[in-house]
C-alpha positions in Angstrom: 28.3 35.1 -25.4 24.9 35.7 -26.9 23.3 39.1 -26.3 20.4 37.6 -24.4 22.8 36.1 -21.8 24.4 39.5 -21.2 21.2 40.6 -19.4 21.9 38.1 -16.7 25.2 39.8 -15.9 23.7 43.1 -14.8 23.6 44.4 -11.2 20.4 45.7 -9.6 19.1 46.9 -6.3 18.9 43.2 -5.2 22.0 41.9 -7.1 24.2 44.7 -5.8 27.5 43.0 -6.5 29.5 46.3 -6.6 29.0 46.4 -2.8 31.9 45.9 -0.5 30.3 42.8 1.0 30.0 41.0 -2.3 33.4 42.2 -3.6 35.0 40.9 -0.5 33.2 37.5 -0.8 34.4 37.0 -4.4 38.0 38.4 -4.0 39.7 35.0 -4.0 37.8 33.9 -7.1 38.9 36.9 -9.3 41.7 35.1 -11.0 42.3 33.9 -14.5 43.8 30.7 -13.0 40.3 29.4 -12.5 37.8 28.6 -15.2 34.2 29.9 -14.9 33.2 26.3 -14.2 35.6 26.0 -11.3 34.7 29.4 -9.9 31.0 28.4 -10.0 31.7 25.1 -8.3 33.7 26.7 -5.5 31.2 29.5 -5.0 28.4 27.0 -4.8 30.0 25.2 -2.0 30.9 28.5 -0.3 27.3 29.7 -0.3 25.8 26.3 0.4 27.8 25.7 3.6 28.7 29.1 5.0 25.1 30.2 5.4 22.9 27.9 7.4 19.5 27.1 5.8 16.6 28.7 7.7 13.1 28.7 6.2 11.4 30.1 9.4 12.0 33.8 9.0 9.9 35.4 6.3 10.8 38.9 5.3 8.8 41.1 3.0 11.1 44.1 3.5 12.7 45.0 0.2 16.2 45.7 1.7 16.4 42.2 3.2 16.6 40.7 -0.3 19.7 42.7 -1.2 22.7 40.4 -1.7 24.9 42.8 0.4 22.5 42.4 3.3 22.2 38.7 3.0 26.0 38.4 2.9 26.2 39.9 6.4 23.9 37.2 7.9 24.8 33.7 9.1 21.8 32.0 7.7 19.1 32.4 5.1 16.3 30.6 3.3 16.6 29.2 -0.3 15.7 32.4 -2.1 18.2 34.5 0.0 21.0 32.0 -0.6 20.2 31.9 -4.3 20.3 35.7 -4.5 23.7 35.7 -2.9 25.1 33.1 -5.2 23.7 34.8 -8.3 25.2 38.1 -7.3 28.6 36.5 -6.8 28.5 34.8 -10.2 27.4 37.9 -12.0 30.2 39.9 -10.4 32.6 37.4 -11.9 31.1 37.7 -15.4 29.1 34.4 -15.2 25.5 34.8 -16.3 23.0 33.7 -13.6 19.4 34.1 -12.8 16.8 33.2 -10.1 14.5 30.3 -10.7 11.4 29.7 -8.5 9.0 26.8 -7.8 7.0 25.0 -5.2 8.4 21.9 -3.4 7.2 19.4 -0.8 9.5 18.1 1.9 8.8 14.7 3.5 11.5 14.4 6.2 11.9 16.5 9.3 8.8 18.5 8.5 7.2 18.7 11.9 8.2 22.3 12.5 7.4 23.3 9.0 3.9 21.8 9.2 3.3 23.4 12.6 4.3 26.9 11.4 3.1 26.9 7.8 0.2 24.5 8.1 1.7 22.3 5.4 4.9 20.6 4.3 4.8 22.5 1.0 7.3 25.3 0.6 6.8 28.2 -1.9 8.3 30.0 -3.4 11.4 27.8 -3.4 14.5 29.4 -4.9 17.3 28.0 -6.9 19.9 29.3 -9.4 20.3 29.0 -13.1 23.9 29.5 -14.3 25.1 29.7 -17.9 28.2 27.5 -18.4 29.6 26.0 -21.6 26.7 27.4 -23.7 23.9 25.9 -21.6 21.8 26.8 -18.6 22.1 24.6 -15.6 20.0 24.4 -12.4 21.6 24.3 -9.0 20.4 24.7 -5.4 22.7 26.0 -2.7 19.9 25.9 -0.1 20.7 22.9 2.2 24.0 23.2 4.0 26.0 20.0 4.6 25.5 20.0 8.4 21.7 20.1 8.0 21.8 17.3 5.4 23.7 15.1 7.8 21.1 15.6 10.5 18.4 14.6 8.0 20.5 11.6 6.6 20.5 13.2 3.2 23.6 13.5 1.0 24.4 17.1 0.3 23.9 18.3 -3.3 27.1 18.5 -5.2 27.6 20.5 -8.4 30.0 19.3 -11.1 29.6 22.2 -13.4 28.2 20.0 -16.1 24.8 18.7 -14.9 21.8 20.0 -13.1 21.9 19.7 -9.3 18.8 21.0 -7.6 16.8 18.1 -6.3 17.4 15.7 -3.4 14.7 13.3 -4.1 15.6 10.6 -1.6 17.5 10.3 1.7 20.3 7.9 2.3 17.8 5.2 3.3 15.9 5.5 0.0 12.9 7.4 1.6 11.5 10.2 -0.4 12.9 13.6 0.8 11.7 16.2 -1.6 9.6 16.6 -4.7 8.9 19.5 -7.0 5.2 20.4 -7.3 5.3 23.5 -9.5 7.7 25.5 -11.6 7.3 29.3 -11.7 10.1 29.8 -14.2 13.2 32.1 -14.1 13.5 35.8 -13.5 16.0 38.5 -14.6 15.6 40.2 -11.2 14.1 39.4 -7.9 10.2 39.4 -8.4 9.4 40.6 -4.9 5.7 41.4 -5.6 5.2 37.9 -7.2 6.8 36.3 -4.1 4.7 38.3 -1.6 1.5 37.4 -3.5 2.6 33.8 -3.7 3.1 33.5 0.1 -0.2 35.3 0.8 -2.0 32.8 -1.4 -0.4 29.7 0.1 -0.1 30.8 3.8 -2.9 33.2 4.4 -3.0 32.3 8.1 0.3 34.0 8.8 -1.2 37.3 7.7 -3.5 39.5 9.7 -5.6 42.0 7.8 -5.0 44.6 10.5 -1.3 44.0 10.8 1.1 45.4 8.2 4.3 43.7 9.5 6.9 43.0 6.9 8.8 40.3 8.8 7.6 37.1 10.5 9.7 35.0 12.8 7.9 31.6 12.7 
């Protein structure tokens, strides 16, 4: 493994994979009987479907972006679920990093538009994982049950190709598009994310209110 990939194996305040919560989550995958590719595929499904996707709770409290805290929840938004998967992968010696961008959803967006004032979501989180000497993109955000409701096929990951965009639903109607790419990060860029949300959704902030969490 190249030295530059080793950086993406480190633990941090956010990627706290030495915690009991993450160690318990990865226990079944700590075996030489599974390749890194197979471990990644199984963990991807685990995180995708065991935590329900919920974009309506915005938290700017630092502790709520810790993998060990996210692991104790039953749901999370795309960044939270990505943090959880990255922590699990790093704990197993598989390089992984956070990738952020801006997306637009086109189906089942009534509540999104009502709460955010737009059907654009930012920052949208996904995962980069290093397998077989290349970086791959994957998104564990949308759980299978939610996809069925929206008539969208769940994203599958084969360990060989990128899997991060559900462009169309099962009827061929456009479901999601990427509008901007903010690049990848060694750790969770909390300040960048806060400033990004303030820029795009100023109406959810009140200059006289210093809340760190918003239930939308």
